[in-house]
C-alpha positions as CSV (number, residue, x, y, z in Angstrom):
1,M,0.0,0.1,0.1
2,H,1.3,3.5,-0.9
3,L,-0.9,6.6,-0.9
4,R,-0.6,10.2,-0.6
5,A,-3.4,12.6,0.2
6,P,-4.9,15.6,1.9
7,A,-6.4,14.3,5.2
8,I,-8.2,15.4,8.3
9,L,-6.6,13.8,11.5
10,V,-9.5,12.5,13.5
11,S,-7.7,10.3,16.2
12,A,-4.1,10.0,17.6
13,R,-3.7,7.1,19.9
14,S,-0.4,6.4,21.9
15,H,1.3,3.3,20.9
16,G,4.4,2.0,22.9
17,E,6.8,4.6,24.3
18,T,7.1,7.1,21.4
19,A,4.8,6.2,18.5
20,V,1.2,7.1,17.7
21,I,-1.6,5.3,15.7
22,A,-3.1,8.1,13.7
23,R,-6.6,7.7,12.0
24,L,-7.2,10.0,9.1
25,L,-10.1,10.8,6.9
26,T,-9.3,11.4,3.3
27,E,-11.6,12.4,0.4
28,D,-10.6,9.5,-2.0
29,F,-9.5,6.7,0.2
30,G,-11.9,7.2,3.2
31,L,-10.7,6.6,6.7
32,V,-7.2,5.2,6.8
33,A,-4.9,4.4,9.9
34,G,-1.1,4.6,10.0
35,Y,1.8,4.2,12.4
36,V,3.6,7.5,13.2
37,A,7.0,6.7,14.6
38,G,8.0,9.4,17.0
39,G,4.6,10.7,17.1
40,R,4.7,11.6,20.8
41,G,8.0,13.7,20.4
42,R,8.1,17.5,20.6
43,Q,8.3,17.9,16.9
44,L,5.3,15.9,15.9
45,R,2.9,16.5,18.8
46,P,1.6,19.7,17.5
47,V,0.9,18.0,14.2
48,L,-1.0,15.1,15.9
49,I,-4.0,17.3,17.2
50,P,-7.4,15.9,16.1
51,G,-9.1,18.3,13.6
52,N,-5.7,19.3,11.9
53,I,-5.5,19.3,8.1
54,V,-2.4,17.3,7.0
55,D,-0.8,15.7,4.0
56,V,-0.4,12.1,4.7
57,E,1.9,9.6,3.0
58,L,1.3,5.9,3.9
59,R,3.6,3.2,2.8
60,G,2.8,-0.4,3.5
61,R,4.7,-2.3,5.9
62,G,3.6,-5.8,5.1
63,D,0.1,-7.5,5.2
64,S,0.0,-8.0,8.9
65,Q,1.3,-4.5,9.9
66,L,-0.2,-1.0,9.8
67,P,1.3,1.2,7.2
68,S,3.8,3.7,8.2
69,A,2.6,7.4,8.1
70,R,4.5,10.5,7.4
71,L,2.5,13.7,8.0
72,E,2.9,17.2,7.1
73,L,0.8,20.0,8.7
74,K,-1.3,22.1,6.5
75,E,-3.7,23.8,8.9
76,S,-3.6,23.5,12.7
77,R,-6.6,23.5,15.2
78,G,-4.2,24.0,17.9
79,P,-5.3,27.6,18.7
80,W,-8.7,26.4,19.5
81,I,-7.7,23.6,22.1
82,G,-7.8,26.2,24.9
83,E,-11.2,27.4,24.2
84,P,-13.5,24.8,25.9
85,L,-16.5,24.9,23.7
86,A,-14.7,24.8,20.5
87,A,-12.3,22.1,21.7
88,A,-15.3,20.1,22.9
89,A,-17.0,20.3,19.4
90,I,-13.8,19.5,17.6
91,G,-13.2,16.5,19.8
92,W,-16.8,15.3,19.4
93,V,-16.9,15.4,15.5
94,C,-13.4,13.9,15.4
95,A,-14.2,11.1,17.8
96,L,-17.5,10.2,16.0
97,T,-15.8,10.1,12.7
98,A,-12.9,8.1,13.9
99,T,-15.1,5.6,15.7
100,V,-18.1,5.0,13.1
101,V,-16.8,5.5,9.6
102,P,-15.7,2.3,8.0
103,E,-12.1,2.1,6.9
104,R,-11.0,2.4,3.2
105,N,-14.5,3.2,2.1
106,P,-14.6,6.6,0.3
107,Y,-17.1,9.2,1.7
108,P,-16.3,12.3,-0.1
109,S,-19.5,14.0,1.3
110,L,-18.4,13.3,4.8
111,F,-14.8,14.6,4.1
112,S,-16.1,18.0,2.7
113,A,-18.7,18.3,5.3
114,L,-16.2,17.5,8.2
115,S,-13.8,20.1,6.8
116,A,-16.6,22.6,6.7
117,T,-17.7,21.9,10.2
118,L,-14.2,22.2,11.6
119,D,-13.8,25.6,9.7
120,A,-17.1,26.8,11.1
121,I,-16.2,25.9,14.7
122,C,-12.9,27.7,14.4
123,H,-13.9,30.7,12.6
124,A,-17.5,31.5,13.6
125,P,-17.7,34.2,16.2
126,S,-19.6,31.9,18.7
127,A,-21.3,28.6,18.9
128,R,-24.4,30.2,17.4
129,G,-22.6,30.5,14.2
130,W,-21.3,26.8,14.0
131,L,-24.0,24.6,15.7
132,R,-26.0,24.3,12.6
133,A,-23.0,22.9,10.8
134,L,-22.2,20.5,13.6
135,V,-25.9,19.0,13.7
136,A,-26.0,18.9,9.9
137,Y,-22.7,16.9,10.1
138,E,-24.3,14.4,12.5
139,A,-27.3,14.0,10.3
140,L,-25.0,13.4,7.2
141,V,-23.0,10.7,9.2
142,L,-26.4,9.1,10.2
143,R,-27.8,9.2,6.7
144,E,-24.5,8.0,4.9
145,L,-24.4,5.1,7.3
146,G,-28.1,4.2,6.7
147,Y,-29.9,5.6,9.7
148,G,-31.7,8.8,8.6
149,G,-30.9,12.1,10.7
150,N,-32.6,15.3,11.1
151,Q,-31.3,17.9,8.9
152,P,-31.6,21.4,10.3
153,G,-33.6,24.0,8.2
154,A,-31.8,27.1,7.1
155,E,-34.1,29.1,9.2
156,A,-33.7,27.1,12.5
157,E,-32.7,29.2,15.5
158,L,-30.6,28.3,18.4
159,E,-33.4,26.6,20.5
160,A,-34.4,24.3,17.4
161,L,-30.7,23.5,16.7
162,L,-30.2,22.4,20.4
163,E,-33.3,20.3,20.1
164,I,-32.0,18.6,17.0
165,F,-28.7,18.0,18.7
166,A,-30.5,16.4,21.7
167,R,-32.7,14.1,19.3
168,H,-29.6,12.8,17.4
169,A,-28.2,11.4,20.8
170,A,-30.6,8.3,20.6
171,P,-29.8,7.1,17.1
172,L,-26.2,7.8,17.4
173,E,-26.0,5.7,20.5
174,R,-28.3,3.0,19.4
175,Y,-27.2,2.5,15.8
176,L,-23.7,3.8,15.4
177,L,-22.2,3.6,18.9
178,A,-24.0,0.7,20.4
179,D,-20.9,-1.4,21.1
180,R,-18.5,1.3,21.7
181,R,-20.4,4.3,23.1
182,G,-18.5,5.0,26.4
183,D,-15.8,7.5,25.7
184,V,-17.4,8.6,22.5
185,M,-20.6,9.6,24.1
186,A,-18.8,11.0,27.0
187,A,-17.3,13.6,24.4
188,R,-20.7,14.3,23.2
189,A,-22.2,14.7,26.8
190,M,-19.4,17.1,27.7
191,L,-20.2,19.2,24.4
192,G,-23.8,19.2,25.4
193,E,-23.3,20.4,28.8
194,R,-21.3,23.3,27.5
195,L,-23.9,24.2,24.8
196,E,-26.6,24.4,27.5
197,R,-24.6,27.2,29.0
198,I,-25.1,29.5,25.8
199,R,-28.7,29.3,26.4
200,L,-28.3,31.4,29.6
């Protein structure tokens, strides 16, 4: 296996003392995983932030091993990690993608929608500006994987968007995260708690 493509880093899990297993969503190849040697080191740590846009090069290491991955940072989400609401939103959409999207199946619509959602989270002046994109992304994930999803109307106000966000919890948990919901739904619950505060 050998591929090179732009990608969205959706997960970075420590492996051994210094390495990381990265999961990345690409437009043409879908979700791919790779072994990043030295990924926990000072040089690569800022690259391996979920939500970052990277160029990835994967090279096969044999049939029984993960391919090795080389990543080059194109756009960092690092500046938003210190903002609790934005960080929770980025963490949730990346965790959802990394957990439920089947590997090596292209989903170009998910790639472009996740990219747009992350841009909205990072550049809208407040959550009111990006919540529509986030619930639309959840609906798209449910629809692409065969489970419907409530797409928000263009005129939906904050209260309606929060209601759609609340309604999505059941199908996400029941259909997509039934056997692995713990940490992933915890990320969504944290986001939900932080979103409730903007009602005040």
